[in-house]
N, C-alpha and C positions, 0 to 999 in steps of 0.2 A: 483452624476455623474451617467449617465446611463451605463448599462453593456456594450452596444455596444461601448461607448466611452472608457471604461476601457480596452476593448480588444485591442484597437489600441494604445491609449495614455499611459494607465497604464502599459501595458506589456512592452512598450519601456522603460519606466522609470525604471521598475524593472529589466529588462535585463541589463541596464547600471549599476545599483547598484550591480548586481551579478557579472558582469565582473570585477568591481573594487574589490569586495570581493574575487574573485578567485585569483587576483593578490596578495592581501594581504596574503591569506592563503598559497599561494605557497612559500612565504618567511618564513614560520614558521616551516621548517624542515619536511614537510609532504612527504610521499613516492613520488618518481619520477612519473610523469604522464605517462600513457600509450600512445602509439602512435595513437591509434584509439579506439573508444568506444567498450566496452565489457560488456556483461550481464551475471551475475552469479545468478543461482537459489539457494535459501537458504530456510531453514525451521526452524520454531520456536517451533512447538508443533505438537502433533498428537491427533486426535479425533477418537474414536471407539465406535460404538453402540448407537449413538444419534438417535432420531427419524428422519427418512428420510423426513418427512413432513416439517421439519424446512427449508430445502433447496428448496423443491418443494411442495407447499401447496396441501394437499390431497394425497400425495404419501404414500404408505404403507411400513411397515417394518422399519428396522434400517439401518443407513448408515454404510458403511464399512470403511476401513482405509482412513482417510482424513487428509491432511497436513494443517498447518497454515503457508503458504509460504510467504516469503518476498524476495526482489530482490535487487541486487547491480548492479549499472551501473558505471563501471570505465571509466572515460571520460578524455581526455587530459586537460580539463579545470576544473576538480574537480570530486571527488567521490560522487555519488548520491545514497542514500538508499531509496527504495520505501517500506514504512511501516517498523515497528519495532517489529511486532509479539506479542506473548504472554509474559507477564511479567516474567522475569527470577526469580523473588522471588518465583514463583510456583515450582521451582526445590527443594529448601531446606526448604521452608515453605509452603507446599501444603495447599491451601485454604486461604492463608493470603491475597490474592488480589481478587481472583475469588469467594471465598467462597465454602464451601463443596457442596452446592446444584448445582451450575453451573458446577463444576468439574464433578459431577456424571451425570448430564443431558447430557453433551457433551462427556463424557468418555475421559476427558482430560488426556494426558500423557505428562510429561515434564521432560526431562532428561538432564544431564550436557552437552551432545554433541549437544543439541539444544539451548544452550545459545547464546546470541549475539556474545560474544567473540569467542566461538568455531566455529560458522558459518563464521564470518568474517575472521578468521584465514585461512580458505580454500582459500581465495583470498589474503592471506598474508597482511591483514589489521587489524587494531585495531579500536575501536570506535572513538578515537580521530583523525583518518585519514579521517573521513567522513565530507565532506564540506556541503552537503545539504541533508535534510531528507524530502521527499515528502510523506505526509500522504494521502492515498486514502480516509480515513475517520478516525474518532477517537474512533472506537469501540474497545472493550477489546482484541480482537485477532489481531488487526492491530496497536495499539498504546501503547502497553506495552513497557517499557524500554526507554521512551523518555528522561528520566533524564541521560541516559548513553551518551548523545550527547550534552553536555553543550556548546561546541564551534561551533556546526553546525547551519546553518540557516534552519529553518523549513518553509515548503511551504504548506499552508493550506487554504482552502476556508474560508472566514470570516463567512459564514453561518454555517459552521461545528463547528467552535469555539463556536458560540452562541448556537448551538444545543447541544453541549457537556456540556456546563455550565448550560444551561436552556432548557433541552429537553422537547418536547411536551409530554403530558400525554400518557402513554402506550409505549413510546419509550426510557424511561430512563434507563432500565435495562442493556443495552449494553455499557453504558458510565460509567466508573469507576473513582471515584475521585482520587484514588491512581495513576492511569495512567496519568491524566491530571493536577494534582495539581500544577505542576511547570511550566505550559505553560506561565504564566504571567512573568516568568523570562527569557524566551527564546527569541532569535532573530527570529521573525516570519514575513514572507511575507504573508500578508493577501490578498488573491485573491478574486476578484469578477467576475471571468471569466477565460478565457484560458491564458496560459503563454508559450511562446517559451523561454525555460530556458537560452540557450546560443545564441539566435538570429540567429541560423542556421538550425532550425528544427530537430536537432539531438536528442533533448529531449523536448517533449511537454507535458504540463499538460492540460487536457481537462475537463472542468466542466461538470458533468453528474449527476445532482440531481435525486434522485429516491429512492435508498436504504436509504439514509439519505439526509438531506437538502444540505449538502456540499460535497457529494461524488464526486470524480474526478478520471479519468482514467489517465494513463501515457503511452506515446508512445515514443519508441526509434527507431531511424533509424540507422542500422548498415551497414558497407561497404559490408559484405558478406551475412549476414542473412536477410538483408532488414528490413522491418517494424516489430517491436515487440510491442504487446499491453499487458499492465498489467491491468487486470480488477478489482483487489481488490474484493469488494463485489458488484460492479455494475452489475457483472454477476458472480454468485457463481461458476458454473461449466458448463461443456458442455451440460448437460441435460437441464439446464435453457435456454441456447442459442438455442439449436436445437428444443426444444419443446415450446419455448416462455413461459416457466413456471415461474410463480412468486413464491417467497418464502412465508413462513408464514406471516400473516398480520403485525406482529411486525418487519419483515425484509423488509417491503416495505413501506417506508414513503410516497411515491408518486408512485403509480402503473404505471401510464402513463409514468412517467419519466423513470422508469426501462425498460419498453417495448421499448421506443424510443432509449435507450442506447443499448438494445439487437440488434435492427435493425442497428444501427451504427456499432457495432462490427462485425455483420455478413457481412456488406458491406466491411469493412476492410479485414476480413478473406477471402472473396470471391475474393478480389483483390490481395491475396497472403500473407497477414500478418500472422505472427506467434502469436497466442493468448495464453498467459500464465495465467492460472487461479490460484487463491490462494487456492482454496478448492476442487480441483478435483484429487482424489487419483489415478485414472487410468491414467489420462493425466500426472500427476506429475511424475510418474514412467518412462514416455517416454522422459521427458525433459533431457537435458544435466545437470548433477549435478555438482555443484562446488566440486573440483577445475576446472572441465571443464567449458567452457563458450561459449556463442554465440558471434561471432564477425562479 
């Protein structure tokens, strides 16, 4: 099936499936739905002192404090998590998932208050309260902790699943077997294009290959705050967006794809959208922090 056909026909089929799934989940004693969508900004880890050139190729010096952010969307039709951050095993067993070399290179810091449970508790939720997990991609700082959501439905581009299990040469280092080993046991909606999650444009998943073969953006539309864009690693931070700067070659599977995504995000931003980066320390400090939220 061509992608253009999937965008119309497949998305309708998936939306119908999700609507049925929401009805089923609502009968399983999950927290009462909120009246309108809310976005919570969460964090899973901190990076300090990594080479700045990793985010912007050719940049000098080291990066300052940088989060590994992820996001929660509480929606009347189900709780949606955007990414799952760095593996919580790195709290009690440093290096057990990432390895000592990667921890040192990125200056990884992972403390108990940055666990999935601690972060979700800011919104009075537990992992079992999450209905859907949208993975912007399956790299180690965005797809740790997948196994903490055995009852959720995962939404992933099919190309990203293939890339994680059979990565191209030179791009294998950011996919960790420990993170993805249980994906074959999960309920997964394999996308080949865009998805209107609830059929009302309140949450949309937008295919944006570039950083990886199956990178995707997530867009939420809120009653008061308007359009909110979650970039994942499609755009690392504001410098990438403003300067049209590409990351290190290992962070750009398809450079033209990344540049096209930059242009799309700038268009949304210039139209009034709030852009929430996963790895911009300066911007992160200006965001509303959970338990505060955007609505």
